[in-house]
Each structure stands twice: as C-alpha cells, then as structure tokens.
PAZAPA-4460 file (N, C-alpha, C; in steps of 0.05 Angstrom, whole numbers, plus 32768, in hexadecimal, padded with zeros to 4 digits):
% residues 292
    n_x    n_y    n_z   ca_x   ca_y   ca_z    c_x    c_y    c_z   seq   type   mol
   8402   7F7B   80EF   83FE   7F79   810C   840B   7F90   811A     1      M     A
   83FC   7FA0   8129   8406   7FB8   8135   8413   7FB3   8150     2      A     A
   841E   7FC8   815D   8429   7FC5   8177   8414   7FC6   818D     3      D     A
   83FB   7FC9   8185   83E5   7FC7   8198   83D2   7FB1   818F     4      K     A
   83C5   7FA4   81A2   83B2   7F8F   819B   8397   7F9C   8195     5      T     A
   8384   7F8B   818D   836A   7F95   8184   835B   7FA3   819B     6      M     A
   8361   7F9B   81B4   8353   7FA8   81CA   8362   7FC1   81D4     7      D     A
   8376   7FC9   81C5   8385   7FE2   81CC   839C   7FDE   81DF     8      G     A
   83A0   7FC7   81E9   83B6   7FC2   81FB   83D0   7FBE   81EC     9      G     A
   83E7   7FC0   81FA   8401   7FBD   81EC   8405   7FA0   81E3    10      P     A
   8413   7F9D   81CD   8418   7F82   81C2   842E   7F75   81D3    11      W     A
   842A   7F5C   81DA   843E   7F4D   81E9   843B   7F2F   81E3    12      A     A
   844F   7F20   81E7   844E   7F03   81E3   8468   7EF6   81EE    13      G     A
   8467   7EDC   81EF   847D   7ECE   81FC   8486   7EB6   81EB    14      C     A
   84A0   7EB1   81EA   84AA   7E9A   81DC   84C2   7E8F   81EC    15      A     A
   84C7   7E75   81E8   84DE   7E68   81F5   84F0   7E5D   81E0    16      V     A
   8509   7E66   81E1   851D   7E5C   81CE   852F   7E48   81DC    17      M     A
   8531   7E30   81D1   8541   7E1B   81DD   855C   7E19   81CE    18      F     A
   8572   7E17   81DD   858D   7E17   81D1   859C   7DFF   81DA    19      L     A
   85AA   7DF2   81C7   85BB   7DDC   81CE   85D4   7DDC   81BC    20      Q     A
   85EB   7DDB   81C8   8604   7DD9   81B9   8607   7DBD   81AD    21      S     A
   860F   7DBC   8194   8615   7DA3   8187   8633   7D9D   8186    22      L     A
   8643   7DAE   8193   8660   7DAA   8193   8668   7D9B   81AC    23      C     A
   8678   7D86   81A9   8682   7D77   81C0   8692   7D8A   81D3    24      P     A
   868D   7D87   81ED   869C   7D97   8200   8690   7DB1   8206    25      G     A
   867B   7DB9   81F8   866D   7DD3   81FE   8650   7DCD   8205    26      V     A
   8649   7DCF   821E   862E   7DCA   8227   8623   7DE4   8233    27      D     A
   8611   7DF1   8224   8606   7E0B   822C   85F7   7E09   8247    28      L     A
   85E9   7DF3   824B   85DA   7DEF   8264   85ED   7DED   827C    29      L     A
   8602   7DDD   8279   8616   7DDB   828F   8624   7DF5   8294    30      S     A
   862B   7E03   827E   8638   7E1D   8281   8627   7E30   8290    31      L     A
   860D   7E30   828A   85FB   7E43   8297   85F8   7E3D   82B5    32      Y     A
   85FA   7E23   82BC   85F8   7E1C   82D8   8611   7E23   82E8    33      K     A
   8627   7E28   82DA   8640   7E30   82E6   863E   7E4E   82EC    34      D     A
   8648   7E57   8303   8645   7E73   830B   8653   7E86   82F8    35      Q     A
   866B   7E7F   82F0   8679   7E90   82DD   866E   7E8E   82C1    36      Q     A
   8668   7E75   82B8   865D   7E71   829D   8642   7E7D   8299    37      G     A
   8632   7E7F   82AF   8617   7E8A   82AD   8616   7EA5   82A0    38      K     A
   8627   7EB7   82AA   8627   7ED3   829F   862F   7ED4   8282    39      F     A
   8643   7EC3   827A   864C   7EC3   825F   8637   7EB9   824C    40      I     A
   8629   7EA3   8254   8614   7E98   8243   85FD   7EAC   8241    41      V     A
   85F7   7EB9   8257   85E1   7ECD   8257   85E8   7EE4   8243    42      F     A
   8601   7EEC   8244   860A   7F02   8232   8608   7EF9   8215    43      K     A
   860F   7EE0   820F   860D   7ED6   81F4   85EF   7ED7   81EB    44      V     A
   85DD   7ECF   81FD   85C1   7ECF   81F6   85B7   7EEB   81F2    45      I     A
   85BF   7EFE   8204   85B6   7F1A   8202   85C0   7F27   81E8    46      K     A
   85D9   7F22   81E1   85E4   7F2E   81C8   85D6   7F22   81B0    47      L     A
   85D0   7F09   81B1   85C2   7EFC   819B   85A6   7F07   8197    48      T     A
   8597   7F0B   81AD   857D   7F16   81AB   857E   7F33   81A1    49      L     A
   8592   7F42   81AA   8595   7F5E   81A1   859A   7F5E   8183    50      T     A
   85AB   7F4C   8179   85B0   7F4A   815C   8596   7F44   814D    51      D     A
   8588   7F30   8157   8572   7F25   8147   8558   7F34   814A    52      S     A
   8554   7F44   8160   853C   7F53   8164   853F   7F70   815D    53      A     A
   8557   7F77   8153   855B   7F93   8149   8561   7FA7   815E    54      G     A
   856D   7F9F   8175   8573   7FB2   818A   856C   7FA7   81A5    55      G     A
   856F   7FB8   81B9   856A   7FB0   81D5   854D   7FB2   81DD    56      L     A
   853D   7FC0   81CE   8521   7FC4   81D5   850F   7FAF   81C9    57      G     A
   84F6   7FAE   81D3   84E2   7F9C   81C7   84E0   7F81   81D2    58      G     A
   84F2   7F7A   81E5   84F2   7F5F   81F1   84FF   7F60   820C    59      Y     A
   84FB   7F4B   821C   850B   7F47   8234   850D   7F2A   823A    60      E     A
   8523   7F21   8245   8527   7F06   824D   851A   7F03   8269    61      I     A
   8507   7EF0   826B   84FA   7EEB   8284   8508   7ED6   8295    62      L     A
   8511   7EC1   8288   851D   7EAB   8297   852F   7E9A   8285    63      K     A
   8544   7E90   8290   8555   7E7C   8282   8554   7E63   8294    64      V     A
   854C   7E4C   8288   8547   7E35   8299   8552   7E1B   828D    65      H     A
   8553   7E07   829E   855D   7DEC   8296   8546   7DDE   8288    66      D     A
   854B   7DD7   826E   8539   7DC7   825E   8549   7DB0   8252    67      A     A
   8558   7DA2   8263   856B   7D8E   825B   8561   7D7D   8243    68      D     A
   8571   7D7A   822E   858D   7D84   822A   858F   7DA1   8221    69      P     A
   8579   7DAF   821F   8579   7DCA   8215   857B   7DDE   822B    70      F     A
   8583   7DF6   8224   8581   7E0D   8236   856A   7E1E   822C    71      L     A
   8556   7E22   823D   853D   7E30   8234   853F   7E4E   823B    72      G     A
   8538   7E5F   8227   8539   7E7C   822B   851D   7E87   8226    73      V     A
   8510   7E90   823B   84F4   7E9A   8239   84F6   7EB8   8233    74      E     A
   84EA   7EC0   821D   84EC   7EDC   8214   84D0   7EE8   8211    75      V     A
   84CD   7F00   821D   84B4   7F0F   821A   84B8   7F25   8205    76      K     A
   84A8   7F25   81F1   84A9   7F3A   81DC   8493   7F4F   81E3    77      F     A
   849A   7F68   81E2   8487   7F7E   81E7   8484   7F90   81CF    78      V     A
   848F   7F88   81B9   848E   7F98   81A0   848C   7F84   8189    79      N     A
   8477   7F87   8179   8472   7F74   8163   8488   7F75   814E    80      V     A
   8493   7F8D   8149   84A8   7F90   8135   84C1   7F81   813D    81      A     A
   84C8   7F84   8157   84E0   7F75   8161   84DB   7F57   8160    82      A     A
   84C3   7F4E   8166   84BD   7F32   8165   84BE   7F27   8149    83      C     A
   84B4   7F37   8136   84B5   7F2F   811A   84D2   7F2D   8110    84      R     A
   84E2   7F41   8117   84FE   7F41   810E   850C   7F29   811A    85      Q     A
   8506   7F22   8133   8513   7F0B   8140   850B   7EF2   8130    86      F     A
   84F1   7EEF   812A   84E8   7ED7   811B   84F5   7ED5   8100    87      L     A
   84F8   7EEC   80F2   8506   7EEC   80D8   8523   7EE3   80DB    88      E     A
   8530   7EED   80F0   854C   7EE6   80F5   854E   7EC8   80FC    89      S     A
   853B   7EBE   810C   853B   7EA2   8113   8536   7E91   80FB    90      Y     A
   8523   7E98   80EA   851C   7E89   80D2   8534   7E87   80BF    91      S     A
   8543   7E9D   80BC   8559   7E9E   80A9   8573   7E91   80B3    92      S     A
   8573   7E89   80CD   858B   7E7D   80D8   859E   7E91   80E5    93      G     A
   8596   7EAB   80E4   85A7   7EC0   80EF   85AA   7EBE   810D    94      A     A
   8595   7EB4   811B   8597   7EB1   8138   85AC   7E9D   813F    95      V     A
   85AC   7E86   8132   85C1   7E71   8137   85DC   7E7C   8131    96      R     A
   85DF   7E8A   811B   85F9   7E95   8113   8603   7EA9   8128    97      Q     A
   85F1   7EBB   8131   85F9   7ECE   8145   8600   7EC1   815F    98      S     A
   85F1   7EAD   8168   85F8   7E9E   8180   8613   7E91   817E    99      L     A
   8619   7E86   8167   8632   7E78   8162   8649   7E8C   8164   100      S     A
   8646   7EA3   8157   865C   7EB7   8157   8661   7EC3   8173   101      Q     A
   864C   7ECA   8181   8650   7ED6   819B   865B   7EC1   81AF   102      H     A
   8652   7EA8   81AD   865C   7E93   81BF   8679   7E8D   81B9   103      A     A
   8680   7E8D   81A0   869C   7E88   8198   86AE   7E9D   81A4   104      C     A
   86A5   7EB6   81A3   86B6   7ECC   81AD   86B7   7ECD   81CB   105      R     A
   86A0   7ECB   81D8   869F   7ECF   81F5   86A8   7EB6   8204   106      L     A
   86A5   7E9E   81F9   86AE   7E86   8206   86C9   7E7D   81FC   107      L     A
   86D5   7E8E   81EA   86F0   7E89   81E0   86F3   7E6C   81D4   108      A     A
   86E0   7E65   81C3   86E0   7E4B   81B7   86F2   7E4B   819E   109      L     A
   86FF   7E34   8199   8711   7E33   8182   8703   7E33   8167   110      P     A
   86E9   7E2C   8167   86DA   7E2C   814E   86BD   7E35   8154   111      Q     A
   86AE   7E3C   813F   8693   7E45   8143   8682   7E2F   814F   112      E     A
   866F   7E38   8160   865E   7E25   816E   8646   7E1E   815D   113      L     A
   8641   7E04   815A   8629   7DFB   814C   8612   7DF8   8160   114      T     A
   85FC   7E06   815C   85E6   7E06   816F   85CC   7DFC   8163   115      V     A
   85BE   7DEB   8171   85A3   7DE3   816A   8590   7DF5   8179   116      E     A
   857C   7DFF   816B   8568   7E10   8177   854C   7E06   8172   117      T     A
   853A   7E0B   8185   851E   7E06   8182   850F   7E1E   818D   118      Q     A
   84F8   7E24   8182   84E9   7E3B   818A   84CC   7E33   8190   119      L     A
   84C2   7E3A   81A7   84A8   7E31   81AF   8498   7E47   81BB   120      K     A
   847E   7E49   81B5   846B   7E5B   81C2   8454   7E4B   81CD   121      A     A
   8452   7E4A   81E7   843F   7E38   81F4   8443   7E1B   81EB   122      S     A
   8430   7E0F   81DF   8434   7DF3   81D5   843B   7DF1   81B8   123      T     A
   843F   7E08   81AC   8444   7E09   818F   8462   7E09   8189   124      H     A
   846C   7DF7   8178   8487   7DF7   816F   8489   7E08   8156   125      F     A
   8495   7E20   815A   8495   7E34   8144   84A7   7E2C   812D   126      L     A
   84BB   7E1A   8132   84CC   7E11   811C   84BC   7E04   8106   127      D     A
   84A5   7DFA   810C   8494   7DEC   80F8   8484   7DFF   80E7   128      L     A
   8483   7E18   80EF   8473   7E2B   80DF   8482   7E45   80DA   129      C     A
   849C   7E43   80D7   84AD   7E5B   80D3   84A8   7E69   80B8   130      M     A
   849B   7E5A   80A6   8494   7E66   808C   847B   7E77   808E   131      D     A
   846F   7E78   80A5   8456   7E88   80AA   845B   7E9A   80C2   132      K     A
   8469   7EB0   80BD   8471   7EC1   80D4   845A   7ECD   80E3   133      L     A
   8444   7ED4   80D4   842D   7EDF   80E2   8420   7ECB   80F5   134      D     A
   8421   7EB1   80EE   8416   7E9C   80FF   8428   7E9A   8118   135      L     A
   8443   7E9B   8114   8455   7E9A   812A   8451   7EB1   813D   136      C     A
   844D   7EC9   8132   8447   7EE1   8142   842E   7EDD   8153   137      L     A
   841A   7ED1   8146   8400   7ECC   8154   8404   7EB9   816C   138      Q     A
   8413   7EA3   8167   8419   7E90   817C   8428   7E9D   8193   139      H     A
   843B   7EAE   818D   844B   7EBB   81A1   8439   7ECF   81B1   140      I     A
   8428   7EDD   81A3   8416   7EF1   81B0   8402   7EE3   81C2   141      H     A
   83F9   7ECC   81BA   83E6   7EBD   81CB   83F3   7EB0   81E3   142      L     A
   840E   7EAD   81E1   841D   7EA1   81F8   8426   7EB8   820A   143      S     A
   8415   7EC1   821B   841B   7ED7   822D   842D   7ECD   8244   144      Q     A
   8441   7EDE   824C   8453   7ED6   8261   8444   7ED1   827C   145      P     A
   844C   7EBC   828A   843F   7EB5   82A3   844F   7EBE   82BB   146      E     A
   8466   7ECB   82B7   8477   7ED3   82CD   8484   7EED   82C8   147      R     A
   848E   7EFA   82DD   849E   7F12   82DB   84BB   7F08   82D6   148      L     A
   84CC   7F1B   82D0   84E8   7F14   82CB   84F5   7F07   82E4   149      R     A
   8503   7EF1   82DF   8510   7EE3   82F5   8525   7EF4   8303   150      D     A
   8528   7EF1   831D   853B   7F00   832C   8558   7EFB   8322   151      E     A
   855D   7EE3   831A   8578   7EDD   830F   857D   7EED   82F6   152      E     A
   8569   7EF1   82E5   856D   7F00   82CD   8571   7F1E   82D4   153      I     A
   8563   7F28   82E8   8567   7F43   82F2   8585   7F47   82F9   154      D     A
   858F   7F34   8308   85AB   7F36   8311   85BE   7F35   82F9   155      H     A
   85B9   7F24   82E6   85CB   7F21   82CE   85C9   7F3B   82BD   156      L     A
   85B2   7F46   82BB   85AF   7F5F   82AC   85BF   7F76   82B9   157      E     A
   85BD   7F77   82D4   85CC   7F8B   82E2   85EA   7F87   82DF   158      Q     A
   85F2   7F6E   82E0   860F   7F67   82DD   8618   7F6F   82C1   159      Q     A
   8607   7F6A   82AD   860E   7F71   8291   8611   7F90   828E   160      L     A
   85FF   7F9E   829B   85FF   7FBB   8299   8618   7FC6   82A8   161      Q     A
   861E   7FBB   82BF   8636   7FC4   82CE   864F   7FBF   82BE   162      S     A
   8651   7FA8   82B1   8668   7FA2   82A1   866B   7FB6   828A   163      Q     A
   8655   7FBE   827D   8656   7FD0   8267   865D   7FEC   8270   164      A     A
   8653   7FF5   8287   8659   8010   8291   8676   8012   829B   165      L     A
   8680   7FFC   82A5   869C   7FFB   82B0   869D   800B   82CA   166      G     A
   86B6   800E   82D5   86B9   801C   82EE   86B2   8039   82EB   167      P     A
   86AA   8046   8300   86A3   8062   8300   86BB   8072   82F8   168      A     A
   86B9   8086   82E7   86D0   8096   82DF   86DA   80A7   82F6   169      P     A
   86F5   80A9   82F7   8701   80B9   830C   86FE   80D7   8305   170      Q     A
   86F8   80E7   831A   86F6   8103   8315   8712   810F   830F   171      S     A
   8713   8121   82FC   872D   812C   82F3   872B   814B   82F5   172      T     A
   8741   8158   82FA   8740   8175   82FA   8737   8181   82E0   173      P     A
   8728   8197   82E1   871D   81A3   82C9   8734   81AC   82B6   174      I     A
   874B   81B3   82C2   8761   81BE   82B1   876F   81A8   82A1   175      T     A
   876A   818E   82A9   8778   8178   829B   876E   8175   827F   176      Q     A
   8780   8173   826C   8779   8170   8250   8771   8153   824B   177      E     A
   875E   8150   8238   8755   8135   8231   876B   8126   8222   178      E     A
   876F   810D   822A   8784   80FD   821D   877E   80F9   8200   179      S     A
   8792   80FB   81EF   878E   80F7   81D2   8787   80DA   81CD   180      P     A
   8777   80D5   81B9   876F   80BA   81B1   8785   80AE   81A0   181      V     A
   8790   8096   81A6   87A5   808A   8196   879C   8087   8179   182      P     A
   87AF   8086   8167   87A9   8085   814A   879B   806B   8142   183      S     A
   879E   8056   8152   8791   803C   814C   8777   8039   815B   184      N     A
   876C   804F   8166   8753   804D   8176   8740   8063   816C   185      C     A
   8728   8062   8177   8714   8076   8171   8702   807A   8189   186      F     A
   86F4   8090   818A   86E3   8097   81A1   86C6   8094   819A   187      K     A
   86B7   8089   81AC   869A   8086   81A9   868D   8089   81C5   188      F     A
   867B   809D   81C8   866E   80A2   81E1   8682   80A5   81F8   189      Q     A
   8697   80B5   81F3   86AB   80BB   8206   86BB   80A3   8210   190      N     A
   86BB   808D   8200   86CB   8076   8206   86DD   8070   81EE   191      R     A
   86F5   8066   81F4   8708   8061   81DF   8707   8043   81D8   192      V     A
   8705   803D   81BE   8705   8022   81B4   871C   801E   81A0   193      F     A
   8727   8006   81A1   873C   7FFF   818D   872F   7FFB   8172   194      E     A
   873B   8009   815E   8730   8006   8143   873B   7FEC   8136   195      D     A
   872B   7FE2   8124   8732   7FC9   8116   8722   7FC6   80FD   196      R     A
   872A   7FB3   80EC   871B   7FAE   80D4   8700   7FA1   80DC   197      M     A
   86EC   7FA6   80CB   86D1   7F9B   80D0   86D2   7F7C   80CC   198      L     A
   86C3   7F6E   80DD   86C3   7F51   80DC   86A8   7F47   80D2   199      T     A
   86A7   7F2D   80CD   868E   7F20   80C5   8678   7F23   80DB   200      A     A
   8681   7F23   80F4   866D   7F27   810A   8662   7F43   8109   201      A     A
   8673   7F57   8103   8669   7F72   8101   8654   7F75   80EB   202      D     A
   865A   7F68   80D4   8647   7F69   80BD   862D   7F5C   80C5   203      V     A
   862E   7F46   80D3   8616   7F37   80DC   8605   7F49   80EF   204      Q     A
   8612   7F55   8103   8604   7F65   8116   85F8   7F7D   8108   205      T     A
   8607   7F8A   80F7   85FD   7FA1   80E8   85E5   7F9A   80D7   206      F     A
   85E7   7F84   80C8   85D2   7F7C   80B6   85B8   7F74   80C5   207      S     A
   85BB   7F69   80DC   85A4   7F61   80ED   8596   7F79   80F9   208      N     A
   85A6   7F8E   8100   859A   7FA3   810F   8594   7FBD   8101   209      G     A
   859E   7FC2   80E9   859C   7FDC   80DD   8580   7FE1   80D0   210      V     A
   8573   7FCB   80C7   8559   7FCE   80BB   8558   7FE0   80A3   211      G     A
   8544   7FF2   80A2   8540   8003   808A   8554   801A   8089   212      R     A
   8563   801D   809F   8577   8033   809F   8591   802D   8091   213      Q     A
   8592   8016   8084   85AC   800E   8077   85B4   8022   8061   214      W     A
   85A0   802D   8053   85A7   8040   803E   85B4   8059   8049   215      K     A
   85A9   8063   8060   85B5   807B   806C   85D1   8076   8075   216      H     A
   85D6   805F   8081   85F1   8057   8089   8603   8055   8070   217      V     A
   85F9   8049   805B   8608   8047   8042   8610   8062   8037   218      G     A
   85FE   8075   8037   8605   8090   802D   8619   809E   803F   219      R     A
   8618   8099   8058   862C   80A4   806A   8647   8098   8065   220      S     A
   8648   807E   8062   8662   8071   805B   866B   807A   803F   221      L     A
   8658   8080   802D   865F   8088   8012   866D   80A3   8011   222      G     A
   866C   80B3   8026   867B   80CC   8026   8699   80C9   8023   223      K     A
   86A2   80B1   802C   86BF   80AC   802B   86C5   8092   801C   224      S     A
   86B1   8086   800F   86B5   806D   8000   86AA   8070   7FE4   225      C     A
   86BB   806F   7FD1   86B3   8074   7FB5   869F   805F   7FAB   226      R     A
   86A2   8046   7FB5   8691   8030   7FAC   8674   8034   7FB4   227      A     A
   866F   8046   7FC8   8653   804A   7FD1   8648   8065   7FCA   228      L     A
   8655   8072   7FB7   864C   808D   7FAE   8638   808A   7F97   229      K     A
   862B   80A0   7F90   8619   80A0   7F7A   8601   808D   7F7D   230      G     A
   85FC   807E   7F68   85E4   806D   7F69   85E9   8051   7F76   231      P     A
   8601   804E   7F81   8608   8033   7F8C   85F4   8029   7FA1   232      A     A
   85EB   803A   7FB3   85D9   8032   7FC8   85BE   8029   7FBC   233      I     A
   85B3   803A   7FA9   859A   8033   7F9D   859C   8019   7F8C   234      D     A
   85B3   8015   7F80   85B8   7FFD   7F70   85B7   7FE4   7F82   235      N     A
   85C4   7FE6   7F9A   85C3   7FD0   7FAD   85A6   7FCA   7FB6   236      L     A
   8597   7FE0   7FBB   857C   7FDC   7FC4   856B   7FCD   7FAF   237      A     A
   856F   7FD5   7F96   8560   7FC8   7F80   8569   7FAB   7F7C   238      Y     A
   8584   7FA7   7F7C   858F   7F8D   7F76   8587   7F78   7F8B   239      E     A
   8585   7F80   7FA4   8580   7F6C   7FBA   8565   7F71   7FC7   240      Y     A
   8552   7F7E   7FB8   8538   7F84   7FC3   8529   7F6B   7FCC   241      E     A
   852A   7F56   7FBC   851C   7F3E   7FC2   8527   7F2F   7FDA   242      R     A
   8541   7F32   7FDF   854D   7F24   7FF6   8547   7F32   8010   243      E     A
   853F   7F4B   8010   8537   7F58   8029   854C   7F6A   8035   244      G     A
   8545   7F77   804B   8556   7F8B   8058   8570   7F80   8062   245      L     A
   856F   7F67   806D   8588   7F5C   8078   859D   7F59   8062   246      Y     A
   8595   7F4E   804B   85A8   7F4A   8035   85B2   7F64   8029   247      E     A
   85A0   7F78   8027   85A8   7F92   801D   85BD   7F9E   802F   248      Q     A
   85B9   7F9D   8049   85CC   7FA8   805C   85E6   7F98   805B   249      A     A
   85E4   7F7E   8059   85FC   7F6C   8058   860D   7F73   803F   250      Y     A
   8600   7F76   8028   860E   7F7C   8010   861B   7F98   8011   251      Q     A
   860D   7FAB   801E   8618   7FC6   8021   8633   7FC5   802F   252      L     A
   8634   7FB8   8046   864C   7FB7   8056   8661   7FA6   8049   253      L     A
   8659   7F91   803B   866C   7F80   802D   8679   7F8F   8017   254      S     A
   866A   7FA0   8009   8675   7FB0   7FF3   8688   7FC5   7FFE   255      R     A
   8681   7FD0   8015   8693   7FE4   8022   86AE   7FD7   8029   256      F     A
   86AD   7FBF   8035   86C5   7FB0   803D   86D6   7FA9   8025   257      I     A
   86C8   7F9F   8010   86D6   7F97   7FF7   86E4   7FAF   7FEA   258      Q     A
   86D7   7FC6   7FEA   86E2   7FDE   7FDD   86F9   7FEB   7FEE   259      A     A
   86F5   7FEB   8008   8708   7FF9   8019   871F   7FE8   8024   260      E     A
   871C   7FCD   8023   8731   7FBC   802C   8738   7FC1   8049   261      G     A
   8751   7FC5   804F   875B   7FC8   806B   8751   7FE2   8077   262      R     A
   8747   7FF4   8066   873D   800E   8070   871F   800C   8079   263      A     A
   8714   7FF4   8075   86F7   7FF1   807E   86F7   7FEC   809C   264      A     A
   86FA   8002   80AB   86FE   8000   80C7   86E4   8003   80D7   265      K     A
   86E4   7FF8   80EF   86CE   7FFA   8101   86C6   8017   8107   266      L     A
   86DA   8028   810A   86D5   8044   8111   86C4   8052   80FB   267      S     A
   86C8   804A   80E2   86B8   8057   80CC   869B   804E   80CD   268      R     A
   8696   8035   80D4   867A   802C   80D6   866D   8039   80EE   269      L     A
   867B   803A   8105   866F   8046   811D   8669   8064   8118   270      V     A
   867B   8072   810A   8676   808E   8104   865D   8091   80F2   271      K     A
   865A   807F   80DE   8643   8080   80CD   8629   807B   80DC   272      A     A
   862A   8068   80EF   8613   8062   8100   860C   807A   8112   273      L     A
   8620   8087   811C   861B   809F   812C   860E   80B5   811B   274      E     A
   8618   80B8   8103   860D   80CD   80F1   85EF   80C7   80EC   275      D     A
   85E8   80AE   80EC   85CC   80A6   80E6   85BB   80A2   8100   276      C     A
   85C6   80AA   8117   85B8   80A8   8131   85B2   808B   8138   277      K     A
   85C4   8079   8130   85C0   805C   8136   85D5   8054   814B   278      L     A
   85D6   8063   8161   85EA   805E   8176   85E6   8043   8184   279      T     A
   85CC   803A   8186   85C7   8020   8193   85D3   8009   8183   280      S     A
   85D2   800B   8168   85DF   7FF6   8158   85FD   7FF8   815A   281      L     A
   8608   8010   815C   8625   8013   8160   862D   8006   817A   282      A     A
   861D   800B   818F   8623   7FFF   81AA   8623   7FE1   81A8   283      E     A
   8610   7FD6   8198   860E   7FB9   8196   8626   7FAE   8188   284      N     A
   862F   7FBB   8172   8646   7FB2   8163   865F   7FB3   8175   285      I     A
   8661   7FC8   8186   8678   7FCB   8197   8675   7FBB   81B1   286      L     A
   865E   7FAD   81B4   8659   7F9D   81CC   8658   7FAE   81E5   287      D     A
   864A   7FC5   81E2   8647   7FD8   81F8   8629   7FD7   8200   288      V     A
   8624   7FD3   821A   8609   7FD3   8224   8602   7FF1   822A   289      Q     A
   85EE   7FFC   821B   85E8   8018   821F   85DC   801E   823B   290      P     A
   85E0   8036   8244   85D5   803F   825E   85B7   8042   825B   291      R     A
   85A9   8039   826F   858B   803B   826F   8583   8054   827D   292      E     A
***
C-alpha cells in the first residue's frame, strides 16, 4: 500500500484510540478535564504516538474527548508507513508500554501505570483483527476524518512547543566566551543536557523509532565499543531477523549497555544518532520538541 491512493490522491485515514487507567486513584479522563492535568495527559499521548509512529510526522491529533470511562484520542494518519508502524506497535503491546512509562514519569506515579486500550476505525473494532494489519490499514483509510483539528489541540500543541523551546535566549556580547560544558553534561543543538546512564525507557524509544537505521547507529556506537565491532552487527541482524526491526534494535542497545556498564551513557547514544542524521529520534529520547 503506497502513500498515494489509486486515484492519485494522498493516503489518509482516521482512527480513535480509547484509553483507561486500571490503577486505583489514576483517572485519565478526570485528569484531562483538569486544567493542569490536561497538558500533562496530552504530552503523554503525544510522546506515545511519537514513539509508536516512528517520529513526529505522518499523523496529527484531531481531538481528545470524553468517552466515559475512556479518554478518546482521534488521530488522523497522513502517511501509510507511519500508520503501519503504529499498528505494529499497538499489536505488540509497545503502545501500552510507552503510555505507561511516559505517564509514570510525567505524572510522578510511584509505579507503572496499567492501561487498557481499544482502537476503532469508524464502526470497526481493530483489536479484533490485529493479526491482519492490511485489513486494519484499509479500515483506517476508509474512515476519513470528519473534522479539522480541534482548537483545544491547537492550543496544547503550541503550549508543548513553547515549553520545548523555553524562554528566548538573552543576547550576549560577541566578545563573551562560551561557557564550558560541565563534565557530567553534554551539548546537543546548542543546549546542555545532564548525562546519565541509558534507561529502559531510552531503549524502548530507540527501538520503536530507529527502524532500518539501527545498523548504522550500531556501527557508530561500535567505534568506541568493542562488543559492537567486526561482525557483531551482522550477527545480531541474522540472529533476530525473524523477530523484526524492533527486536534487532532492542538487542543492539541492550548489548551496548551490557558491554559498557556504567559507561553506557546517554551522550554516546545521542552522538551516534547525530552521526547518522537521526536528530529527530535524539530529540524524542531527550524529550525535546523540535522547532517547526
């Protein structure tokens, strides 16, 4: 299925994802109705979609609505590849896992959030045919969006972008020297980030978003990691070929962490992603909303 339809028009389709927390004391619908909680829940949804659709492109959130007891998220897909990757992530459980991890971090929960999800396109419940991805794609394509993006979503997107960009930088004299980066930090896109060991959430985001480029990232990491030198990358590709790209990328980063221990730092992964021109994935791992 190409990015254009048979009549030559661009491919597009619509699906609604329904979310419900199964943890006592955490009600996503109530949180979204709260003025402060609304932005946090929206950010959790946005980051989850970015993880599962392979980046910020290929989709847009049209509306988030009350579907008591669920929170309904209407998503328009404008790229068949992004839609397929989302369906694969949804089918594998990666969407629920990503939701849980982002919610746990942003809502400061003491434990991971257990979430029930349902996916629907028009009158079709896609959870019942997840083993037939082409059929799911067809249902989504036939379910054309009936509305433009909600004004509330426009406002939340702008708020998210403003938060990512931060306050406008103060003008400084040309003669002033650039401040040195502390030893426990690193620089990315002229911003300083605190360095740390890679986490399970980093591995998840990387594996969801890197796609076929995982080999290139592995070879870049291999410049300073003995475990990834020589035929190691090709061996991983062969060994986990049946499991697919997600598992190959997951095993790559897991092997890097296992071999490097405490030296498996975030800065090394970000540098490898920069080397491979995968800055959008680096932004996603660092929770940075890129400038449009």
